[in-house]
Each structure stands twice: as C-alpha cells, then as structure tokens.
N, C-alpha and C positions, 0 to 999 in steps of 0.2 A: 274166204267163206262166201257161199252163195246165199243171198238174202232176198226175200220177197220185197218188192218195191215199197209196199205199204208199211214194212217194218224198218225202213231206213230212217235215220235221224240226221239232222245237220251235224257236220263234223266227221261223217264217215269218209274214208279215203277209198276211191275207186281203184281196185286191184287189176282189173282188165278193162280194156276199151268196151264201152257200151255201144253196140252197133244197132243201126236201124236198117232201112232198106237201101241206103246209099253206101258208098265205099268209105266215106268219112265217118268217124265215130260220132254218135250223138253226144257222148260225154267221154273224153279221153281218160286213159289211165292216169292215176295220181291226182286226179281232181278231188279237192275237198268239197264235199256236197254241202249245198245250202238248202234252205227250204224251197227256194225257187227251182233249183235243180230237181228236187224230188217231185215237185208239182209237174215240172216239164216231163220227167220220165213217166209219170202216171198218165199224162195226156197222150203220150206216144204209145201207151199200152205196153210198156216194158214190164214184164212180169217179175224179173229178178235181176240182181246185179252182184257181181263179184266185188267184195270190199275187204279191206284189211280188218284183222281182229282187234285193232286198236283205233281209237279216234285220233283226230289231228292233234289233240292236246295230250295224247299219251294214255288217256283213260281206256280201260277195256270197253269194247263196244257191246252194249246190251240191247238187242233188238226191241223196237217199240212195242210189239205185241206182248213180249215177255213182261214189260213193265205194266201193261194193262192187266195181264193175268195176275201179276203180283198183287195189284190193287184189289182184284176180285177175291183173292184168297186171304185178305187181311181180316182180322177179328172184328166183330161188332164192337165198336169203341165204347159203347155204353156198358159193355160187360167188363171193361177194364177198370182198375182203380183209377182215381183221378191222377195220381202220380204217373202211372203207366200210360194213361191217355196222353199226358203231357209229353212223355218220352217218345211215344208213337208219333205225335204231331211234329216234334223236332226232327225225327227221321224223315217224315214226309217232306218237310221243308228242305232238308239237306239234299234229298233227291231232286227236288225241283230247282234248287240253287245250281246243282250240277248241270241241269238242262239249260239254264240261263247262260252259264259259262260257255255252253256249246251253241249259243245263239238261237236257242229255241224260245219263242215268245212266251210271255206269262199266260198261262191258261187260267183265267179268272174263275171259270166254273170249277176247276179242280181245286183252286185255292179255297173257294167258299165251302166246298165239300169237306175238306179236312180241317179247316179252322173253326167254322161256325159251331159244330158240336162241342168243341172244347170251350169256346167263349160262352156258350149257353150253360155249361156246367160250372164255370168259374166266376161269372159276373156278380154273384152274390156270396161268394165263398171267402169271407174275411180271413179265415184260418189258412186257406191256401195262399192268399196274397201275401200275408204277413209272416207266415211260418214255412209252409211247404216249399214255396217257390225259392226261398233263400237256400234251402237244404238240397233241393234236387237239381237246380240249374247248374249244368256242368261248365258254365262260363266260357262259351265259345260263340262264334258268329251265328250259328244256326239256333242255338237256344236263346240268344239275345233277341232275335227277331220274334220268336214265339212268346217270350216273356213280355216284350214290349207290346205285342198284340193283346195279351191278357190284361196287362195293366191299363192300357188305353181303353179297352172295352169296359173294364170294371169302373174306371173313373167316369167315363161317359154315362154309365148306368146310374152311378151314385149321384151324378149331377142332374138326374131326372130326364135324360134323353130318352126318347122312345126307342124301342128295340132296334128298328132299322138303322137308326143313327149311331147307337153305340156299337152295333155290329160293324158299321163302316169305319168307326174309329179303330176297331180291332184289326180290320183288314188293312187299313192305312198303316197301322203300326207294324204289321207283318211284312209289308212290302216296302217300308221306308228305306231299308238298306239293300234292296234288291240290286241297286246300281253297283254295289261292291263286286257283283259277279262280273262286271265289265272292266274291272281294274286289274292291275298287274299281277301281284303275287299273293297267293293264299298258302298258308302253312298251318296244317293241323286245325283248320277251322277258324283261324284268326288272320287278319289282314296284315301283311308286312309291306308298308308303304309310308310315304311321308305325310305329315299333317296337312300340308298344302294339297297334296293329291287327294287325301280323304275328304277335304272340303268340297270336292267336286261331286261326291257321291249322291247328294240329294237331287242334283240336276240330272244325273244319270238315271236315278230311280224314277224320277218324274217322266223322263223320256220313255222308259219302259212301260209305264202305266197310262201314258197320255191318251192313247187311242183305245183303251179298253172300254167298250160300250156299256158293260155291266158295272162299272165303277163310277159313282157320282163325282162330279167335278170337285166338290168340297173335299172328298177323300183324297183325290189326286193332289190338290193344293196342300193338304196336310203332309203328304209325302215330300213335297218340294220344300215345305217350310219347317220341317220337324226339328231343325237345329237353330231356328231363329229365337232370339230373346227379346223381351219387351223393351229393353233399354238400347237395342240396336247393336249389341255386341256379338250376336250370333252370325250364322252363315247359311246359305251362300250370298245373301243380298244385304245383310245388316238391317233388316226391316225393324221398324219400331211398332209399338203397341197397336195403334189403330190400323196398321197395314197387315197385321197377322191374323189369319182366320181363327175363329174359336176352336175348331177341331185341331188346328196346328198347335195351339197353346196347350192342349191336353197332351199331345205327343211330345212336345218339348219338355214338359214337366216330367212325364213318365220316363222318357229317355234318360234324363239326368238322375231321376230317382233310381232307376235300374242300375246305372253305372256306379253310383255312390253307395247305395244300400245293398245291392245284390252282388254286382261284379266285384266291388271293392270290400264287401262284407263289413260295412259300417252300420252301427245301430240305426234303424229307421227313425227313431226319435231324434237323434242328433242330426241326421240328414235333413229331416223336415224342419227342424229348428233353424238350421243354416239357411234353408230356402225362405224362411219367414224373415230372417234378419240380415245376415251377411249378403245373401244373394236375392234379397226381396225385389230388387228392381228388374230381375230377369223373368220372374214368373207371375202368372195370374194368381193373386193371393186367395181368391175364392176357391181355386182348385187345391192349393196347398192346404188351406184350412179344412176343407172338406175331407181331404185324404188324412189329415192329422186327426180329425174327429173319429174317423173310422178306425184308425190305429188305436186311439184311446179306448174306444168301445171294446175292441178286441182284447186289449191288455186287461 
C-alpha cells in the first residue's frame, strides 16, 4: 500500500525501496521503520512510501492520520454517562498502549486530554469509587491502568492536595504500568510473563516517562516507586518509609487496593481492615484510614 510519509508510524515495513536522487535506496525494502527513519524521509521530502499492510508485530497498519480523524469524530465525553466515559477512556488507553508496543513515545498531551476529564468527574464520586468501579471494570491490563489513575487522583483529592497535584497522581497512576508494553507476551489484555520479569516494569515505565517535559519529577518518581512498601518488602529497590515519595505511597496503596478489592472482588471493608492490621507495615496508615472513612460514609 502507498502511504503518505506523514501517515507512517514506527513498525511499518517498507515494501519497495525508497529511492532518492542516487542509485542507492534511501531506505531499502523490508526495513522496519523507526521514528528516526520517518523523520529522515520527511527531511528528504519523500512524499509517499510503499509499505506492508501489516506492522512488524503482525498488527494491521492503521495510518496515523486515520487515528487523528478517529479522535476528532469521538463524542463529547461530558455527554456520556460516567460508566460509558470510563469505558471510552479504557479504549483510548488501549490504543495508546498499542502505540507504545510499536515504539511510539508517550504523547503526554494526548494522555492529559483523555484522562483529565474523567478524573475531574470522578475525584468526588464516592459511589463510583466504591460501587460502579467494581461492577464495570473488566479486569484487564487496560482497565487496571485507568482504575488506578482514578483511585490515585481520588485519594490525593481526599488528602487535600490541590488540583494540580491530584491530577498528577492520576496521571502517574495511568502510566505506572506503561513499561509492560515493552515486555514479552501479552494475551487478551493480560501479561503472560514471570514474576521476576514483572518486577522490572516500574523501571521500564520510568524510562518511558523520564524525559516528558510536561510531567513533574514527583509524578515520574511515583511511577518508578509504585510497588514499594514502607517496610522495604516492595520492588524494584526495596525502599523503606523515608525513601519513598508521598505520591508513591498513594499509588502503592491504590494499586494494592485495586488488586484485592476490584480485581479479586473482595469486600473493600475486609481489604482495608487487612491493610490496617495484617499488612499495616506496608502502607501509610493516614491514607488507609482516610480511605476507610470515605467508605464508611458511603455505606
């Protein structure tokens, strides 16, 4: 298929030699394009390229402009019910995760555009946090990221953080598992890999967000530390209490709450009680108590 250069994405496979003014091809046939290749082609004013209908990972190739057009044609999210807004955001994350697998960098502007409206609608919604989320979360990799984002922003807001900071908690929660896109096997939205391999994903996620200029350093650190526990039993570094950033403590709590209360469908009251007692050494108890108080008020 002949595709305009501006519509190419990393992972495209060149079907015919891309020729310039010399006898040697600028980009040979069968080359798997990277972002650098695409920039190179644009600088040489190459208007179009013959590429395969499938990307190097086997996925169908969907030209870049088509994706932009899809975004333009989406509904006004404020007109959606909160549940449908959640499902829409999960789908946006899924599409972005696919881009990351194809080595497309995180577009933090696009991330903010699709996650902030949902965080603004849910950060005071106790009924959504303690009821709807459990019912509508389909329990896969993409929904987990969106749910962690919602829980982190909600918790930050309840702790009295100013809006900018609880939004950053939500963005950090959304991107905390982005590094999974760089790992081996994905099956139906869930990772199929060893526990030791999984322990590498916070560092991979951090590497993906490290140079994002629109993401504060504290949010990046929260991505890196979101599986650390106060007692040093977490990963990847086994940090203890005073070495863990406050935003990271929120993500660590919310991630565990998500796994046990939503993913494993245990009663939130029991999950929080265990966080206060059996696993008290792992979590900031101010966070656990605050979350418990909100649950009691809702019940």
